[in-house]
N, C-alpha and C positions, 0 to 999 in steps of 0.2 A: 294574172297577167304580168305583174311585176316579177314574179318568180320565173315565168317563162322567158321574159326578156333578159333577166339576169343570167339564166342558164345558157341562153342563146349567145350572149356576149362571152361567157366563159368558154363555151365550145369553139367559138370563132377564134378566140385567143389561143386555145390549144392547137387548133388547126394551123394557125400562123406559125406556131413554134415547130410543128411537125413538117409543114410544107410552106416555108416562107416565100418560095418562088411563085406561089399561087396567090399572092397578096391581093391582086385585083379582084379575084373571086371572093375572098374573105371580106374585102371592103364593100363589095356589092351586097353581100349577105347582111352586113350591118345596116347598109342603106335601106334594104328591103324591110328589115325589122323596124327601123325608125319610121319609114314611110307608112307602114301598116298602122302604127299607133297614132301618127299624125293625122291620117285620113279618118280614123275612127273618132278622134277628138273633134273633127269638123262636122260630124254627123250627130246632131242633137238628139235624135231619137234612137240611136243604137244602144244596145246593151253589151257591146264588146268590151267596154271598159268598166263594167260593173252593173249592178241592178239599176233600173231606170224605169220609172213609171211613164208609160206613153198612153196608157188607158187605166181606168180604175180597176182595182182588183176584182177578179171574177168570183163573186159570191152573191148569195140571194139578196143581201141588203142593197147591192148596186145594180140589180137587174133592170131597173128603170131610171137609173141615176145618170146625171151629167155633172161635171165639175167646171165651173167658170173660174178661170184664173186670170188675174190682172197684175201686170208687171210695171216696174220702174218708178213707182211712186214712193211716198205720197207727193202729190202735186198740189200746191196751194189753191189753184183755180179749178182743176179738173176733178180731183178726188172728192171734194165735198159734193159736187154735182152728181158724180157717180153714186155716192152713198145715198143721196136723196132719191135718185132714180131707182136704185135697188130696193129701197124701202117701199116706194110706191108699187113696185112690181112684185114685192114679196119674195125676193131671191137673196140667198146668202152666197158669198163668193170667197175665194182665197186670194189674198193680196200678197204677192211676192214683192216686198219692199226693200229698198236700198237703205242700209243702216244710216249713212250720213244724211240722207234726205229725211229720214224719220227723226233724227236728232234736230234737224233744222225746223221741222214742223211737228213737234211732239204731240200737239193737241189733235192733229189729224190722225196720227198713228193710233192714239188712244181711242179716238172716235170710231175707227175701223173695228176695233174689238168690241167697243161698247154697243155697236149696232148688230153684233152677232156674227161678224165675219172673222175669218182666220188671218192672222198676220204671220207670214213665213219669210224665210231668209233668201235674199237675192244678192248677197255679199254686202260688204260695208261701203265700197266705193265704186263698184261696177266698172272696173278698169278694163281697157281693151286688151291688155296683155294677160288676162286671167288664164287663158288656155296654155300659156307657156310659162306659168309660174311654178316654182319649185315647192316641195311639201311644206317647208317651214313658213314661207310667205302665204301659201294657201291656208294653212291653219290659222295664222294671225288674221287674215282677211275675213274668213268665214266666222271664226270665233268672235271677232269684234262685232260683227252683225248680230250674232247670237246674243251677246251681252247687251247690246244696244236695244234690240227689240224686246228682250225679256224685261229689261228695266222699265220700258215704256208700257208694256202690256200686262206684265205680271205672269205671262206664260212663255215658256221656252219654245221657240220654233221647232217643229218636227220635220219640216221639209225644206229642201234647198233646190233652187233653180240657178244654174250657172248663167252668168252674163252672156246673152245671145245664144245660150245653150251649148257653148263651146267649152271643151275641157281637155284634160290629159289623163294619163294613166295614174298620176299621183292623187287624183281627187278622191276616188272611192275610199282608200285607207283613211284619209282625213275625215270624210263624212262618217265613217264607222266610228272613229274616235270621238266625234262630236254627237253621235247618235242622231244623225240626219239621214233622210231618204231623198235620193235624187229624183226630181220630177221634170219631165219634158212636156210634151203635149201630143194630142191626136191631131188637132187642127188649129191653124193660126190664120189670122186675117191680114197680116202685114199692115196693120193699121197705124204704124208709125210712118209709113211711106205712101200708102194708098189713100187718096182724099175722097174717093167715091164710096159712100157707105153701102151702096148696093153691091159693089164688088166685094167689099170686106165681108158683108153678111153672106154672100153666096159662097165664099171660100169656107166659111164656118159651117154652113148648112148643107153643103153638097155631100150627101152620104151620111148625114148625122145619124148616130146610133147610140144606144145605151152604152154607158161606161166611157164615153168620149171625154177627153180633157180639152177644153177650149182656151185659147190664149188671146187676150186683148191687152191694151196698154192705157193706163191713166197718166203715166209719165211719158214724155216725148210724143204725145199723141198728135197725129196729123189733124189738120183742120179741113172741114168741108169747104166748098165754094162759098158758103154763107158764113164761114168763120167759126163754126161749131166744132168742138172736138169730135172726131169720128166715132169714138166709143159711145157717145151719148146718142147718136143716131142709129147705131148698130144694135145696141142692147135690146131695145123693145122688139125689134124684128126677130132676133135670135131667140129671145125668151118666149115670144108668142109662137114661133114655129116649133120650139121644143115642146111646149104644152099641147099643141095640136097633135104631136106624136105621143102624148101622154108620158112625157119624160119630166123628171123633177131635178132640181139643182141641189147639190150637196157640197159642203166643203171637203177638202182632201182629208181632213181629220175625221169627218163623219164617214167617209168612204173607207177609212182604215179599220173601222169597227169589225172585230172578228178576225183580224189578221195580225 
């Protein structure tokens, strides 16, 4: 995609030199090019800007598997409760953690791994300008989280999820350099905004199928009317429904086996 846009710009420049009077058309062509990539970056589940896991890989190991992914932690109040609940329910999840938060609560980050879950990269600072960041700053942001999470867990993250899922055409080359795979989701519950756990659970369960990647949040979690983090009310419903469909939960690392 980077090559295509570079060639496009060169072609438009050549056209301007050949027919400068048509400059409005050439400007419009540049605008269209930028608009395409901008819109693609605003679509978290698209693969237009590079490989992107929106479901688990299609092979026999994942034929009855789901992945539970949990973002924006670690949170000092919510994450320990989520870990205890997952222990009781016998489920392993993938935690996409923010590097700076992991540095602030290192004991929780280590506990995630100690309990058999996966600790993956959700950037160092989770900045709102991530999707308009240039390659050098992208590399520094993602690599800082890599080093932070590896130092805490002893394992180098294998997967990356962009803040809010938003990105640009510079991200994929950076991920390749750092040996990371981009992951989006199949279904999300919008549990940072929705306070009704029944609504969140329905969004996750409507059409639930093998190889789905589910997204919930331990960081910035909305609270129910009773003051409980929504994720704690939703997890038992989702896990029970999945098991009734004879589906099991795996981490993204486990799902990658054979690929």
